[in-house]
C-alpha positions as CSV (number, residue, x, y, z in Angstrom):
1,X,-0.5,42.6,58.3
2,X,-1.6,42.6,54.6
3,X,-1.0,39.5,52.2
4,X,2.2,39.7,50.1
5,X,2.0,38.8,46.5
6,X,5.3,37.4,45.2
7,X,6.0,36.7,41.4
8,X,6.8,33.1,40.8
9,X,6.5,32.7,37.0
10,X,5.3,34.5,33.8
11,X,4.6,33.2,30.5
12,X,4.0,35.2,27.2
13,X,3.1,33.1,24.2
14,X,5.3,33.8,21.2
15,X,3.2,31.4,19.1
16,X,-0.2,29.6,19.3
17,X,-0.2,26.6,21.6
18,X,-2.7,24.3,23.2
19,X,-0.9,23.4,26.5
20,X,0.6,25.9,29.0
21,X,2.1,24.7,32.1
22,X,3.5,26.2,35.3
23,X,5.6,23.5,37.0
24,X,7.8,23.0,39.9
25,X,5.5,25.3,41.9
26,X,7.2,26.0,45.3
27,X,5.4,24.8,48.3
28,X,6.2,27.9,50.4
29,X,3.0,30.1,50.1
30,X,-0.5,30.1,51.4
31,X,-2.3,30.6,48.2
32,X,-1.6,30.9,44.5
33,X,-3.1,33.8,42.1
34,X,-2.9,33.3,38.4
35,X,-3.7,36.5,36.2
36,X,-4.3,36.0,32.5
37,X,-4.9,38.1,29.4
38,X,-5.9,35.7,26.7
39,X,-6.7,35.5,23.1
40,X,-8.1,32.3,21.4
41,X,-6.3,30.7,18.5
42,X,-9.4,28.5,17.6
43,X,-12.7,30.0,18.0
44,X,-14.7,30.6,21.3
45,X,-13.5,28.6,24.2
46,X,-13.6,28.3,27.9
47,X,-10.6,28.7,30.2
48,X,-9.8,25.2,31.6
49,X,-7.0,24.1,33.7
50,X,-5.9,20.9,35.5
51,X,-3.8,20.4,38.6
52,X,-0.7,17.9,38.9
53,X,-1.7,16.6,35.4
54,X,-4.8,15.1,36.7
55,X,-7.2,14.3,33.9
56,X,-9.5,12.0,36.0
57,X,-13.0,13.1,36.8
58,X,-12.0,14.7,40.2
59,X,-13.2,18.3,39.4
60,X,-16.4,20.0,40.1
61,X,-17.3,23.8,39.5
62,X,-20.1,26.1,39.7
63,X,-20.4,29.5,37.5
64,X,-22.6,32.5,38.1
65,X,-22.5,34.7,35.0
66,X,-24.1,37.8,33.4
67,X,-24.3,39.4,30.0
68,X,-25.6,42.8,31.0
69,X,-29.2,41.9,30.2
70,X,-29.5,38.4,31.8
71,X,-28.0,36.3,34.5
72,X,-27.7,32.6,35.1
73,X,-25.7,29.7,36.6
74,X,-24.4,26.5,35.6
75,X,-22.2,23.6,37.1
76,X,-20.1,20.7,36.2
77,X,-19.6,17.7,38.4
78,X,-17.1,14.8,38.0
79,X,-15.5,16.9,35.2
80,X,-11.9,16.2,34.0
81,X,-10.9,19.9,34.4
82,X,-11.6,23.1,36.4
83,X,-13.7,25.6,34.4
84,X,-12.3,29.1,35.3
85,X,-15.0,30.7,33.2
86,X,-18.2,30.3,31.6
87,X,-19.7,33.2,29.8
88,X,-16.6,35.6,29.8
89,X,-15.0,33.1,27.5
90,X,-12.0,33.5,25.3
91,X,-12.6,34.8,21.7
92,X,-10.1,35.2,18.6
93,X,-11.0,39.0,18.4
94,X,-11.2,40.2,21.9
95,X,-9.1,39.5,25.0
96,X,-10.4,37.7,28.0
97,X,-9.0,38.8,31.4
98,X,-9.2,36.1,34.2
99,X,-7.9,35.8,37.7
100,X,-7.8,32.4,39.5
101,X,-7.0,32.1,43.2
102,X,-6.1,28.7,44.6
103,X,-6.5,28.5,48.3
104,X,-4.3,26.4,50.7
105,X,-2.7,24.7,47.6
106,X,0.2,23.1,49.5
107,X,-2.0,21.6,52.3
108,X,-1.8,17.6,52.0
109,X,-4.8,16.9,54.2
110,X,-7.7,18.7,52.4
111,X,-9.3,18.9,49.0
112,X,-8.2,22.0,46.9
113,X,-10.6,25.0,46.2
114,X,-10.4,27.8,43.6
115,X,-12.3,31.0,42.8
116,X,-12.0,32.5,39.4
117,X,-13.2,35.7,37.8
118,X,-13.4,36.3,34.0
119,X,-14.6,38.8,31.7
120,X,-14.9,39.5,27.9
121,X,-16.4,42.9,26.9
122,X,-18.6,41.5,24.3
123,X,-19.9,38.4,26.0
124,X,-20.1,39.0,29.8
125,X,-18.5,38.4,33.3
126,X,-18.5,35.5,35.6
127,X,-17.3,34.1,38.8
128,X,-16.6,30.5,39.3
129,X,-15.8,28.3,42.3
130,X,-14.2,24.9,41.9
131,X,-13.1,21.8,43.9
132,X,-10.3,19.4,43.0
133,X,-11.1,16.2,44.9
134,X,-7.4,15.4,45.9
135,X,-5.2,15.9,49.0
136,X,-2.0,16.2,47.0
137,X,-0.2,19.4,47.2
138,X,-0.4,21.4,43.8
139,X,3.0,21.4,42.1
140,X,1.8,22.0,38.6
141,X,-1.1,23.8,36.8
142,X,-1.8,22.9,33.1
143,X,-4.0,25.2,31.0
144,X,-5.6,23.2,28.3
145,X,-6.8,25.9,25.7
146,X,-5.7,26.6,22.2
147,X,-4.3,30.1,22.6
148,X,-2.7,32.8,20.3
149,X,0.6,34.4,20.3
150,X,0.5,37.3,22.8
151,X,-1.6,35.7,25.5
152,X,0.0,36.1,29.0
153,X,-0.1,34.1,32.2
154,X,1.3,35.5,35.6
155,X,1.7,33.2,38.6
156,X,1.9,34.7,42.1
157,X,2.4,33.2,45.6
158,X,0.7,34.8,48.5
159,X,2.1,34.7,52.0
160,X,-1.1,35.3,54.2
161,X,-1.2,37.4,57.2
162,X,-0.8,34.5,59.5
163,X,2.1,33.0,57.7
């Protein structure tokens, strides 16, 4: 049986804003998927998010990225956010597309993991893996970026094949 994607919430910005929040996330799915299409309101920036409002240094991430002519990797440890992109960053002139998958988000016995993919036609592509060192179920996701009007966020729940 294939996984089922169920729309949970959708946000389209009508004005520039620096904080976007999905709150009261139901705990009835196996994983979460976030699909974005973003434009920066303030220069080049990375796509960063936090779970349950946690601003502590409880996040780690590793990024692999390529520009079409070079490839590299980088990482952040004891960070205060999950970096969902590195080189496919958000610009004011070109849209960035990103997909973030959060595995086993409602489990209360394990740390949370995420995988993201992002691209920007002028800068490159990347894939990131992240860890939130908390056993709390994820009930809210906050994006901490200064994004322009027209940016979109779509949150889906996934019922896995074994659910």
